[in-house]
Backbone bond lengths (Angstrom), bond angles and torsions (degrees), N, CA, C in turn:
res aa  C-N    CA-C-N  psi(-1)  N-CA   C-N-CA  omega(-1)  CA-C   N-CA-C  phi
1 M - - - 1.445 - - 1.457 105.80 -
2 A 1.443 110.07 131.83 1.495 117.97 176.94 1.611 113.16 -62.88
3 K 1.289 110.36 153.14 1.461 113.15 172.30 1.454 114.00 -64.99
4 I 1.332 117.31 128.25 1.534 124.78 -178.82 1.467 106.05 -83.01
5 K 1.487 110.76 134.89 1.396 117.14 172.17 1.452 112.25 -110.57
6 L 1.378 111.46 65.51 1.464 121.46 178.28 1.577 107.89 -156.26
7 Q 1.311 115.78 118.13 1.459 124.64 -174.97 1.572 105.75 -108.08
8 P 1.379 118.84 112.94 1.345 121.86 -177.37 1.584 103.79 -71.68
9 L 1.395 112.80 153.41 1.409 123.25 -176.39 1.528 107.73 -106.26
10 G 1.378 119.50 153.04 1.479 126.17 174.19 1.519 107.07 53.07
11 D 1.301 114.41 -135.79 1.496 119.34 -172.29 1.475 110.67 -93.24
12 R 1.253 116.75 32.78 1.545 118.16 177.93 1.596 109.62 -89.52
13 V 1.294 113.84 157.17 1.382 117.83 177.86 1.659 106.07 -140.53
14 L 1.376 110.24 138.62 1.503 114.87 176.69 1.427 110.01 -99.80
15 V 1.363 119.36 129.25 1.464 122.34 179.60 1.464 108.43 -131.47
16 K 1.437 114.39 157.19 1.362 120.24 174.97 1.498 105.04 -115.53
17 Q 1.418 114.35 122.88 1.482 119.40 179.42 1.481 111.96 -68.75
18 A 1.391 112.27 144.73 1.521 121.32 -178.85 1.590 105.58 -69.32
19 E 1.261 116.71 144.81 1.468 120.83 -179.21 1.539 102.26 -76.91
20 E 1.468 110.03 141.15 1.338 121.93 173.93 1.562 107.89 -86.30
21 K 1.411 118.74 136.46 1.348 127.60 178.13 1.549 102.89 -74.90
22 E 1.298 117.08 146.20 1.516 120.27 178.68 1.491 108.75 -71.41
23 Q 1.358 113.22 130.10 1.556 118.95 -172.54 1.495 105.24 -106.04
24 I 1.314 107.82 136.67 1.619 110.40 174.93 1.491 99.24 -123.63
25 K 1.380 114.68 125.94 1.452 121.86 176.91 1.478 112.03 -118.09
26 G 1.277 117.37 108.38 1.491 115.00 -178.46 1.413 114.22 74.35
27 G 1.308 123.30 18.64 1.391 125.99 177.43 1.596 109.25 90.41
28 I 1.265 119.38 3.78 1.478 123.02 -177.36 1.459 109.50 -101.62
29 I 1.261 120.35 126.69 1.464 122.33 175.24 1.473 111.88 -85.51
30 I 1.317 116.94 127.68 1.480 118.58 -177.28 1.463 109.13 -88.20
31 P 1.258 121.11 124.66 1.591 125.67 -179.77 1.459 110.29 -63.07
32 D 1.254 122.80 155.85 1.421 131.62 -178.32 1.552 107.11 -60.06
33 T 1.239 122.32 -34.32 1.398 121.19 -173.04 1.451 111.67 -76.81
34 A 1.443 119.96 -18.35 1.416 121.79 -178.38 1.501 111.47 -100.06
35 K 1.364 119.91 -1.88 1.462 124.89 178.43 1.432 106.84 -80.89
36 E 1.431 114.43 141.93 1.460 118.23 165.50 1.514 116.69 -77.87
37 K 1.252 117.23 145.85 1.454 116.41 179.71 1.404 112.45 -76.51
38 S 1.380 116.66 146.68 1.411 122.02 177.84 1.465 118.17 -56.26
39 Q 1.321 126.50 140.61 1.398 126.37 174.52 1.459 109.27 -94.66
40 E 1.337 124.54 1.86 1.400 131.78 171.69 1.411 118.20 -89.48
41 A 1.280 127.24 123.20 1.540 126.45 -171.37 1.587 105.25 -138.23
42 E 1.347 107.07 174.97 1.507 117.56 172.92 1.456 104.70 -126.47
43 V 1.307 115.61 136.22 1.443 126.79 177.33 1.587 107.25 -72.38
44 V 1.386 115.84 119.69 1.362 123.31 -178.57 1.622 112.98 -105.01
45 A 1.166 118.51 -31.58 1.518 128.19 171.49 1.533 114.58 -162.53
46 V 1.285 110.66 154.59 1.451 120.70 -175.52 1.471 105.15 -125.89
47 G 1.561 111.40 152.19 1.462 118.73 178.70 1.397 111.41 -76.82
48 T 1.421 113.52 -161.33 1.472 120.98 -176.23 1.532 109.78 -89.03
49 G 1.304 119.82 -2.45 1.433 124.43 179.31 1.548 109.75 90.76
50 K 1.389 112.41 164.88 1.549 114.32 178.48 1.506 113.18 -105.10
51 T 1.273 113.02 170.58 1.510 118.00 -174.54 1.532 103.30 -115.52
52 V 1.261 120.35 131.41 1.472 124.18 178.86 1.525 103.98 -131.57
53 D 1.292 118.03 122.66 1.489 128.92 -174.08 1.551 112.25 48.13
54 G 1.286 116.53 40.42 1.530 117.92 -177.47 1.400 111.95 81.09
55 K 1.180 127.22 0.45 1.522 127.31 -176.61 1.594 110.48 -118.02
56 K 1.388 107.90 128.20 1.605 112.24 -176.16 1.606 101.58 -66.63
57 V 1.290 111.97 147.05 1.482 122.81 172.07 1.447 114.68 -112.92
58 D 1.309 122.58 118.45 1.489 118.41 -172.09 1.591 108.24 -73.54
59 F 1.247 115.85 161.26 1.496 124.77 170.69 1.463 113.13 -72.49
60 E 1.399 117.43 143.67 1.373 124.70 -178.13 1.580 102.53 -86.82
61 V 1.275 121.43 -9.96 1.531 116.06 -175.54 1.497 103.22 -126.59
62 K 1.342 112.26 162.64 1.495 118.81 175.19 1.520 110.91 -134.60
63 V 1.320 110.61 170.37 1.487 118.18 -172.51 1.618 103.29 -65.06
64 G 1.348 116.27 130.27 1.471 125.65 178.48 1.562 109.68 104.84
65 D 1.244 122.51 -12.93 1.433 121.25 -176.72 1.469 109.98 -72.82
66 R 1.363 116.22 142.38 1.474 120.20 173.44 1.402 105.04 -91.62
67 V 1.434 120.44 134.88 1.367 124.87 -171.45 1.610 109.09 -138.02
68 L 1.311 107.40 161.21 1.521 116.17 175.90 1.502 102.42 -109.57
69 I 1.440 113.20 124.32 1.346 117.58 177.80 1.492 120.35 -110.49
70 S 1.258 120.39 163.89 1.422 125.69 179.07 1.418 109.55 -54.29
71 K 1.267 123.67 144.17 1.490 124.35 177.78 1.630 112.84 -70.93
72 Y 1.218 114.26 -36.36 1.502 114.55 -175.94 1.509 111.28 -114.40
73 G 1.302 117.86 15.31 1.584 117.83 -179.44 1.469 110.17 -93.21
74 G 1.306 111.58 156.99 1.521 122.55 167.62 1.515 112.44 87.83
75 T 1.231 115.54 176.59 1.442 125.53 -175.22 1.420 107.07 -127.48
76 E 1.447 113.90 131.27 1.524 117.70 -179.97 1.487 108.14 -78.05
77 V 1.351 114.40 141.84 1.494 118.22 -176.61 1.584 101.72 -134.74
78 K 1.315 114.19 136.14 1.440 121.57 -179.78 1.514 113.17 -110.10
79 L 1.373 116.30 112.50 1.497 117.92 -179.05 1.538 103.56 -115.53
80 G 1.282 115.57 111.86 1.494 116.51 172.42 1.500 99.27 76.33
81 E 1.399 113.04 -136.36 1.411 129.13 179.59 1.599 111.64 -81.75
82 D 1.331 117.72 -26.82 1.387 123.33 -175.70 1.611 116.65 -86.83
83 T 1.219 116.42 141.68 1.482 121.80 172.61 1.528 113.45 -107.47
84 Y 1.301 113.71 134.64 1.527 121.66 -174.95 1.521 107.70 -128.13
85 M 1.420 115.24 163.90 1.429 118.31 173.69 1.553 105.69 -117.30
86 L 1.395 112.26 135.72 1.539 119.88 178.28 1.497 102.17 -108.39
87 L 1.368 112.57 114.77 1.533 112.49 175.59 1.420 110.81 -144.02
88 R 1.396 112.50 168.13 1.565 117.77 178.66 1.491 111.11 -73.86
89 E 1.371 116.88 151.74 1.385 124.23 176.98 1.537 113.43 -48.51
90 D 1.445 113.46 -32.27 1.504 121.82 -177.22 1.533 108.48 -65.61
91 D 1.331 117.60 -27.49 1.457 114.38 -177.07 1.492 112.81 -84.37
92 I 1.238 122.04 3.51 1.458 130.68 170.59 1.587 107.25 -79.00
93 L 1.208 117.27 119.79 1.569 117.02 -179.13 1.463 112.94 -92.93
94 A 1.438 115.82 -34.57 1.433 108.65 179.57 1.575 104.94 -169.39
95 V 1.412 116.76 159.49 1.304 127.21 177.92 1.489 111.17 -93.61
96 L 1.194 119.47 123.33 1.560 123.12 174.54 1.513 115.64 -80.21
97 K 1.256 113.87 125.61 1.522 114.99 -175.79 1.518 109.62 -101.87
């Protein structure tokens, strides 16, 4: 993976969504526009963290973690040929082990 030139701020996390495999149901090819986006992603970069009551709170995820993200959370960001999601740490539902 190429070096990302984007540093999230605060409690934001940059993730790359997993590619969905083409699904064929009953011999019908589902077009890309009808497919749901994967909720599984890989953490690419993390922000500086948030401050609560004057104390810095560390992230619960780190770069390289496989995570499950909220279906409708975040903002899609296109960097070169790749598409990423920029979302708050609160939009990460779980870390996949």
